[in-house]
N, C-alpha and C positions, 0 to 999 in steps of 0.2 A: 518520392521519399523524402520528408523534409529532413533537411541537414539539423536541424536545432531538434528535431523531436529523438533520432537518431544518438545522436552524442549526447542530448538529457538522460536515455534511457542505457547506454552504456556509463554513464557517471552515476546515474543513482543506483544501477545494479551494483557499482562498486563501492558504492557506503556499507560502512561497521561502526564498531559502537569503536572502534580505535581513529576514524576519521572524520567523524559530524560538524569539524571546521568546514570542511569542505562545502556544505550545505549554502552558507554565502554565496559561494562560487555559481551555484544552482538558481537560488529565490532570491526574490527582492527583499528587501527589509518588512515591506508591509503587506508580505504574503498574505493567501488566506489558503487555508488548508482544510478541506473536509473529505468523510470518508461517513458510510451508514453509522460509526460510531463513535467519531468526534469533529470540532470543530476548534481550528488552533489558527489564530491570527497573530501574526508575524514573527519573524526569524528567530528572536531568542526562543517563546513558545516553541517553537517547533521543532529547535533543536533540545528542548527541555521533553518534547514528546521523543522524536526517536532517540532521546539517550534513555528514557522507559522503557520502550517499543524493543530495544535491543537487548536490556540489562535483562527483559525477564525472558527471552526464548533465545532458544538454540538453533543454528544453521539455518538464520533467517536467507531466501535468498530470492531477487526478482528477475523471471525467465522472461524478457520481451520478445513477443513475435508476432510484434505486426502495428504499424504507423500509421497513420492517416492526417496530413494537413487539411486542415477544413479553409482557413487561408491565412492568410498574414499573421503569423505571432496568433494560433490556435490551430489545436488541434488535439489527437487522442491516440495515446498505447495501447495496448491489448498486451495482456502479462499473465503470467501464473508463479502466484505466490510458493513457494516453499519454506517449512518452519518446522520445527520442533519444539513443543514447551510439554514440561515435567509432568505439570498438572493436569494436562489435556492427551485426549487419545494413548495414555499410558508411556506419553514419551512417544510414541511415533511420528513419522513424517507426516503430516496434513498438507495438500495443496489445496489451492481456490485458484479460482481464473478468476479476471476482472478486467476491470477498464481504467482507464485514467484521462478525463478532460483537462487540458493545460491552457491557459491563456498566458503569452507573454511579451516583452519587450525586447529588452534584451536578456534578462531575464524572467523566470515565472514566479507571477503574482497571483495566479491562482491554480489551484492544484486540486482538483475533486474527483475522489477515488469513486468506483464503484462494483460494487463484490456483495457476496449470499454472505451478510452478519453470520448467518447459520452455518453455516459450512467453515466459515472461518471458526469461529469461535462457539457459538449454544452447542450445534449437535455434541461438540468434544466434551460437555458439562457432566458429569455423575448422571444426576438424577433430572436435570433439564435435558439434555441429549437422551437419553430414554422415553422422554414423551416425545418430544421432534420426531425421532425415529416411528415409535407408535401414530402419532399423526400423519406422518408423509406416508405411508403402510397404508391407512384410512382412507387418505383421499385418492390415490394411486389406482 
């Protein structure tokens, strides 16, 4: 298991709305962050993105349960995200499994998240969620 990945996972999981200045300890100034819903370029933009994220959710928590180093400066973290949003799932906890691909030198310069955007968001929207549920049942 990579020491870099372990340390990154621990420090990332400790982030919250009150300590986002710590992002500069993890990410380079020219970081590229991508997930199925967003693309963010640069450390300042990443801070703004995380500030908005934490402002709109309650009890956001990452649990890392797997780390795989591909080669020097590149690896994957497997995780489960838990969060609550007052307008999603009637405020009930939502859990989503995902994986992060990281590339780093001394800090991360590429962060790419892979997860099911429906499970994260769309399935929990009032009208769209019902349609997605119906479609999933039809396909099953």
